[in-house]
RODO-2510 file (C-alpha; in nm, 4 decimals, decimal comma):
residues 334
     n   res          X          Y          Z
     1     m    -0,2900     2,4433     1,3028
     2     k    -0,3195     2,3454     1,0288
     3     v    -0,2088     2,0897     0,7351
     4     f    -0,2308     2,0701     0,3913
     5     v    -0,2100     1,7141     0,2999
     6     y    -0,1877     1,7360    -0,0751
     7     h    -0,4635     1,5465    -0,3059
     8     k    -0,3696     1,5433    -0,6341
     9     k    -0,7439     1,4480    -0,8409
    10     s    -0,6505     1,1201    -1,0550
    11     s    -0,9644     0,9300    -1,1648
    12     g    -0,9734     0,5154    -1,1157
    13     i    -0,7483     0,4703    -0,8294
    14     d    -1,0178     0,5501    -0,5430
    15     a    -0,9354     0,2861    -0,3833
    16     f    -0,5485     0,2628    -0,4509
    17     e    -0,2722     0,2937    -0,2225
    18     g    -0,2491     0,6842    -0,2690
    19     a    -0,5760     0,7406    -0,2030
    20     r    -0,5935     0,5095     0,0786
    21     l    -0,2610     0,6749     0,2339
    22     r    -0,4621     1,0418     0,2135
    23     k    -0,7237     0,9236     0,3933
    24     t    -0,5101     0,7597     0,7008
    25     l    -0,3475     1,0723     0,7839
    26     k    -0,6996     1,2921     0,7220
    27     g    -0,8024     1,0305     0,9618
    28     a    -0,5620     1,0698     1,2175
    29     c    -0,5734     1,4242     1,2243
    30     e    -0,8825     1,4342     1,3279
    31     l    -0,8943     1,1922     1,6002
    32     v    -0,5772     1,4312     1,7468
    33     d    -0,7066     1,7376     1,6435
    34     v    -0,5365     1,8927     1,4235
    35     s    -0,7357     2,0737     1,1350
    36     w    -0,6439     1,9678     0,7292
    37     v    -0,7273     2,1079     0,3688
    38     d    -0,7077     1,9652     0,0354
    39     t    -0,5891     2,2651    -0,0970
    40     p    -0,3563     2,5372     0,0238
    41     q    -0,5045     2,8253     0,2444
    42     d    -0,3183     3,0921     0,4796
    43     g    -0,2323     3,0096     0,7338
    44     v    -0,1285     2,6308     0,6455
    45     d     0,1429     2,5444     0,9080
    46     v     0,2565     2,2173     0,7562
    47     a     0,1933     2,0794     0,4002
    48     h     0,2344     1,6672     0,3524
    49     f     0,3272     1,5015     0,0094
    50     l     0,3080     1,1731    -0,1140
    51     s     0,4371     1,1445    -0,4683
    52     p     0,7537     1,2360    -0,7026
    53     e     0,5305     1,4205    -0,9116
    54     d     0,4276     1,6559    -0,6049
    55     l     0,7758     1,8416    -0,6525
    56     p     0,6488     2,1765    -0,8370
    57     a     0,3762     2,2060    -0,5416
    58     l     0,6138     2,1267    -0,2815
    59     r     0,8621     2,3625    -0,3687
    60     a     0,5575     2,6604    -0,3667
    61     q     0,4608     2,5529    -0,0565
    62     k     0,8469     2,6101     0,0364
    63     e     0,8500     2,9493    -0,1123
    64     a     0,5490     3,0402     0,0680
    65     g     0,7520     2,9673     0,4511
    66     v     0,5312     2,6787     0,4749
    67     a     0,7074     2,3198     0,6496
    68     t     0,7191     2,0286     0,4164
    69     v     0,7103     1,6645     0,5312
    70     v     0,6964     1,3666     0,2656
    71     s     0,5682     1,0007     0,3145
    72     a     0,8161     0,8108     0,0961
    73     f     0,8162     0,4526    -0,0221
    74     y     0,4472     0,3403     0,0937
    75     c     0,2616     0,3398    -0,1591
    76     e     0,4638     0,1286    -0,4414
    77     d     0,2186    -0,0246    -0,5980
    78     e     0,0861     0,2797    -0,7785
    79     p     0,3154     0,4303    -1,0742
    80     a     0,2326     0,7418    -0,9397
    81     s     0,3081     0,7514    -0,6183
    82     a     0,5835     0,4913    -0,6791
    83     f     0,9427     0,6631    -0,5522
    84     l     1,1202     0,3534    -0,7077
    85     e     1,1737     0,2852    -1,0387
    86     p     0,9297    -0,0172    -1,1668
    87     e     1,2064    -0,2253    -1,3449
    88     g     1,5087    -0,3778    -1,2561
    89     p     1,6627    -0,3218    -0,9075
    90     l     1,5492    -0,1306    -0,6586
    91     k     1,6630     0,2401    -0,7772
    92     l     1,4959     0,5918    -0,6627
    93     k     1,3539     0,8138    -0,9374
    94     k     1,4921     1,1365    -0,9772
    95     k     1,1985     1,3347    -0,9249
    96     g     1,1775     1,1565    -0,5615
    97     l     1,5142     1,2390    -0,5108
    98     a     1,4541     1,5845    -0,5886
    99     l     1,1770     1,6174    -0,3929
   100     l     1,2709     1,4104    -0,0779
   101     n     1,5737     1,5877    -0,0701
   102     e     1,3974     1,9404    -0,0695
   103     a     1,1484     1,8120     0,2108
   104     d     1,1925     1,9552     0,5908
   105     l     1,1185     1,5652     0,7140
   106     v     1,1032     1,2104     0,5411
   107     l     0,8661     0,9764     0,6781
   108     v     0,8855     0,5841     0,5828
   109     p     0,7476     0,2500     0,6909
   110     d     1,0536     0,1033     0,8328
   111     k     1,4301     0,0613     0,9248
   112     t     1,4602    -0,0826     0,5263
   113     t     1,3066     0,1838     0,3697
   114     l     1,5647     0,4100     0,5414
   115     d     1,8553     0,2855     0,4792
   116     l     1,7534     0,2852     0,0946
   117     a     1,6615     0,6362     0,0981
   118     k     2,0433     0,6763     0,2370
   119     q     2,2204     0,4343     0,0305
   120     f     2,0198     0,6963    -0,2582
   121     g     2,1282     1,0160    -0,1574
   122     v     1,8449     1,1654     0,0344
   123     t     1,9898     1,3722     0,2982
   124     s     1,6870     1,5009     0,4959
   125     p     1,6061     1,4405     0,8244
   126     i     1,4597     1,1023     0,7906
   127     e     1,1780     0,9118     1,0607
   128     i     1,0264     0,6109     1,0997
   129     l     0,6423     0,6095     1,0977
   130     e     0,4804     0,2400     1,0793
   131     p     0,1456     0,2136     0,8261
   132     a    -0,1451     0,2623     1,0690
   133     v    -0,5395     0,0949     0,9658
   134     r    -0,8369     0,2233     1,0827
   135     m    -1,0046    -0,1134     1,2121
   136     n    -1,3826    -0,0365     1,2129
   137     r    -1,3295     0,0010     0,8247
   138     f    -1,3073    -0,4018     0,8232
   139     s    -1,5609    -0,5244     1,0614
   140     k    -1,7194    -0,7584     0,8334
   141     t    -2,0993    -0,6705     0,8027
   142     a    -2,3478    -0,9189     0,5785
   143     a    -2,3789    -0,6046     0,3619
   144     e    -2,0554    -0,5697     0,3186
   145     s    -1,9841    -0,9525     0,2844
   146     k    -2,1785    -0,9198    -0,0489
   147     i    -2,0296    -0,6911    -0,2177
   148     f    -1,7336    -0,8792    -0,3991
   149     p    -1,9166    -1,1636    -0,4880
   150     r    -2,1842    -0,9533    -0,6207
   151     y    -1,9403    -0,7213    -0,7738
   152     f    -1,8058    -1,0185    -0,9995
   153     g    -2,0052    -1,2976    -1,0145
   154     i    -1,8757    -1,5316    -0,8009
   155     k    -2,0514    -1,8363    -0,6410
   156     p    -2,0701    -1,8974    -0,3003
   157     d    -1,8740    -2,2269    -0,3282
   158     v    -1,5966    -2,0765    -0,5300
   159     k    -1,2512    -1,9712    -0,2858
   160     t    -1,0328    -1,6876    -0,3843
   161     v    -0,7247    -1,4714    -0,3701
   162     v    -0,5724    -1,1470    -0,4318
   163     a    -0,3281    -0,9797    -0,5320
   164     t    -0,2392    -0,6241    -0,6110
   165     g     0,0142    -0,4354    -0,8037
   166     s     0,0940    -0,2505    -1,1209
   167     y     0,0708    -0,3777    -1,4670
   168     n     0,4040    -0,2078    -1,5732
   169     d     0,5499    -0,4335    -1,2850
   170     k     0,6578    -0,8088    -1,4222
   171     k     0,7858    -0,9087    -1,1388
   172     t     0,4906    -0,9295    -0,9705
   173     i     0,2423    -1,0288    -1,2619
   174     n     0,4543    -1,3478    -1,3456
   175     l     0,4803    -1,4185    -0,9912
   176     v     0,0883    -1,4088    -0,9324
   177     k     0,0638    -1,6255    -1,2638
   178     k     0,2840    -1,8851    -1,1281
   179     v     0,1030    -1,9110    -0,8588
   180     a    -0,2411    -1,9061    -1,0360
   181     k    -0,1377    -2,1737    -1,2215
   182     a    -0,0342    -2,3990    -1,0042
   183     a    -0,3481    -2,3984    -0,7661
   184     p    -0,5874    -2,4205    -1,0623
   185     n    -0,8430    -2,5028    -0,8095
   186     l    -0,8326    -2,1460    -0,6987
   187     q    -0,9729    -1,7924    -0,8130
   188     f    -0,7312    -1,5137    -0,8121
   189     y    -0,7864    -1,1467    -0,8710
   190     f    -0,4985    -0,8767    -0,9554
   191     f    -0,6270    -0,5378    -0,9107
   192     g    -0,3989    -0,3485    -1,1013
   193     a    -0,2851     0,0510    -1,1436
   194     k    -0,1695     0,1349    -1,4717
   195     k     0,0302     0,4152    -1,5684
   196     s    -0,1873     0,7569    -1,6450
   197     y    -0,0878     0,7760    -2,0290
   198     d    -0,2041     0,4400    -2,0660
   199     h    -0,5054     0,5043    -2,2142
   200     f    -0,5270     0,1958    -2,4731
   201     d    -0,4225    -0,0415    -2,1359
   202     f    -0,1634    -0,1754    -2,3440
   203     a     0,0125    -0,2764    -2,0305
   204     k    -0,2828    -0,5021    -1,9084
   205     k    -0,3414    -0,6266    -2,2283
   206     l     0,0152    -0,8083    -2,2146
   207     c    -0,0162    -0,9143    -1,9050
   208     k    -0,3382    -1,0933    -2,0170
   209     l    -0,0968    -1,3269    -2,2417
   210     h    -0,0597    -1,6661    -2,1510
   211     r    -0,2430    -1,6157    -1,8047
   212     p    -0,4110    -1,9111    -1,6691
   213     k    -0,7668    -1,9582    -1,6629
   214     n    -0,8144    -1,8667    -1,2803
   215     l    -0,6405    -1,5673    -1,2823
   216     h    -0,8554    -1,2636    -1,3196
   217     f    -0,7166    -0,8916    -1,3918
   218     k    -0,8932    -0,6673    -1,2723
   219     d    -0,9029    -0,2516    -1,2805
   220     i    -0,8988    -0,0390    -0,9313
   221     v    -1,1814    -0,0750    -0,7818
   222     q    -1,3717     0,0757    -0,5011
   223     d    -1,2909     0,1329    -0,1880
   224     d    -1,6155    -0,0624    -0,0338
   225     v    -1,5558    -0,3545    -0,3023
   226     y    -1,2184    -0,4003    -0,2569
   227     r    -1,2834    -0,4289     0,1200
   228     s    -1,4712    -0,6872     0,0837
   229     a    -1,2900    -0,8632    -0,2001
   230     l    -1,0577    -0,8357     0,1138
   231     m    -1,2278    -0,9947     0,3899
   232     n    -1,4165    -1,3060     0,1228
   233     s    -1,0714    -1,3768     0,0005
   234     i    -0,8816    -1,7152     0,1939
   235     a    -0,5389    -1,5081     0,0785
   236     y    -0,3081    -1,1870    -0,0212
   237     i    -0,0841    -1,2098    -0,2109
   238     s     0,2304    -0,9710    -0,1003
   239     n     0,4883    -0,8706    -0,3244
   240     d     0,7497    -0,7408    -0,0769
   241     s     1,0388    -0,9410    -0,2186
   242     f     0,9843    -0,6976    -0,5161
   243     r     0,9428    -0,3741    -0,3416
   244     p     0,8031    -0,2642     0,0017
   245     d     0,4307    -0,3315     0,0171
   246     p     0,3360    -0,1611     0,3672
   247     i    -0,0353    -0,0732     0,3424
   248     a    -0,2380    -0,3657     0,1926
   249     p    -0,0813    -0,6266     0,4027
   250     i    -0,1684    -0,4652     0,7323
   251     e    -0,5284    -0,4198     0,5776
   252     a    -0,5200    -0,7706     0,4987
   253     f    -0,4203    -0,8233     0,8511
   254     a    -0,7114    -0,6159     0,9604
   255     s    -0,9145    -0,8245     0,7568
   256     r    -0,8254    -1,1869     0,9022
   257     t    -0,6758    -1,2713     0,5752
   258     q    -0,4126    -1,4677     0,5499
   259     v    -0,0878    -1,3120     0,4058
   260     v     0,1821    -1,4773     0,2057
   261     a     0,4885    -1,3794    -0,0275
   262     l     0,8488    -1,5190    -0,1564
   263     s     1,1167    -1,4878     0,1070
   264     s     1,2127    -1,1640     0,0839
   265     p     1,6156    -1,0168     0,1392
   266     y     1,4488    -0,7036     0,2682
   267     p     1,3268    -0,7040     0,6388
   268     n     1,0039    -0,6144     0,7031
   269     p     0,8739    -0,5037     1,0481
   270     i     0,5166    -0,5765     0,9428
   271     l     0,5492    -0,9480     0,7438
   272     v     0,6883    -1,1675     1,0193
   273     e     0,7555    -1,4980     0,9253
   274     g     0,5179    -1,7393     1,1263
   275     e     0,3698    -1,4343     1,2961
   276     s     0,1626    -1,1993     1,0830
   277     c     0,2564    -1,4395     0,7370
   278     f     0,4100    -1,6998     0,5882
   279     f     0,7237    -1,6933     0,3189
   280     f     0,7965    -1,9577     0,0474
   281     p     1,0651    -1,9898    -0,1517
   282     s     0,8624    -2,0485    -0,4669
   283     p     0,5555    -1,9578    -0,5945
   284     e     0,4625    -2,3441    -0,6246
   285     a     0,5020    -2,3445    -0,2645
   286     i     0,3129    -2,0842    -0,2442
   287     a     0,0391    -2,2435    -0,4533
   288     n     0,0960    -2,5820    -0,2529
   289     y     0,0390    -2,3828     0,0845
   290     l    -0,2381    -2,1839    -0,0797
   291     t    -0,4350    -2,5716    -0,1779
   292     s    -0,3579    -2,6513     0,1463
   293     l    -0,5361    -2,3540     0,3372
   294     n    -0,8557    -2,4097     0,1336
   295     y    -0,8874    -2,7725     0,2000
   296     g    -0,8716    -2,6997     0,6101
   297     t    -0,5296    -2,8366     0,6438
   298     a    -0,2697    -2,5328     0,6927
   299     k    -0,1544    -2,3440     0,9316
   300     s    -0,2468    -1,9891     0,9701
   301     t    -0,1261    -1,6467     1,0894
   302     i    -0,4901    -1,4656     1,1053
   303     e    -0,5324    -1,4296     1,4888
   304     q    -0,1677    -1,3352     1,5032
   305     a    -0,1555    -1,0580     1,2376
   306     y    -0,4780    -0,9210     1,3381
   307     a    -0,3689    -0,8499     1,6683
   308     i    -0,0864    -0,6901     1,4660
   309     a    -0,3152    -0,4371     1,3156
   310     k    -0,4781    -0,3602     1,6084
   311     a    -0,1321    -0,2542     1,7633
   312     h    -0,1321     0,0112     1,4716
   313     n    -0,4158     0,1566     1,4998
   314     l    -0,5107     0,5488     1,4024
   315     i    -0,4663     0,6675     1,7283
   316     s    -0,1712     0,6576     1,8164
   317     y    -0,0161     0,6911     1,4294
   318     g    -0,1768     1,0177     1,4923
   319     h     0,0200     1,0896     1,7740
   320     k     0,3401     1,0314     1,6339
   321     l     0,2091     1,2856     1,3180
   322     k     0,0925     1,5059     1,5149
   323     d     0,4708     1,5239     1,7685
   324     y     0,6014     1,5545     1,3311
   325     y     0,3847     1,8224     1,2647
   326     e     0,4362     2,0192     1,5340
   327     a     0,7888     2,0013     1,5353
   328     l     0,7870     2,1426     1,1701
   329     a     0,5828     2,3525     1,2811
   330     s     0,7543     2,5499     1,5062
   331     g     1,0875     2,5349     1,3629
   332     e     1,2717     2,2421     1,5607
   333     y     1,2699     2,0062     1,2843
   334     r     1,4842     2,2505     1,0674
***
């Protein structure tokens, strides 16, 4: 069996969600002896897509008689791969709905996103495939531990907090601004993506207005820099209260980095209060906790979360993925 994992070449997003999800899919395929290719070739049995922008490519594969699968709601912080509109209440993009309803199978990270997909009118078969992480990528070495502070010139005694998202996502930007303002003794690094046509960084420049001095807005960085940032920081701020955030938290778990978030109306099996993370009612409450965490007086879920990351290993993920691919290739899912 051969799987075409669609990889749209985009500059500047080497370490961001779409690229990381593709690496996860390819790594999982390799572990369970499934061949994958980056370009469509004769003999491809399944084509796997990750973005609403992939609709023309998916249609081309369907016309060629290839079974198709789409991973949805895994990459909502990346404008190119997000299925939800960036502003306002949760709403599915028109291209996203068209892509999902033309796919033979849709994979989502949890029951909340499965219910959302059905609510938005998705009629294709949907299965839950929780995100996975390659644990050895987050085994801290002496060399890796120095990458992040050296890259940004951070002094050894400075404590950092990481957040990720899109520069067009005002809710997340405002959350991080408020947390940083209320925790002036910590340094916050926000790694953000922009829309492909924003060549002059207008969205990023707007975000910098009225920002506290301890908040640093950065472009997407290479994978080793981002992993080092997680491993060197005391916490990761999840924006799961605004939109699905399945990939970055589980990588924070694997990094032994504390995850915090605003209280969320959307249940997420990865983010469990008091087990894998802590939820707070306001940005100021998050800041108070981070300050206590910095002083070593706060409770932590790091070890429990690390165990959850280990349970979401790539080999188990790969076997489930292989089962779906085989069912699609044999026609059982059509």
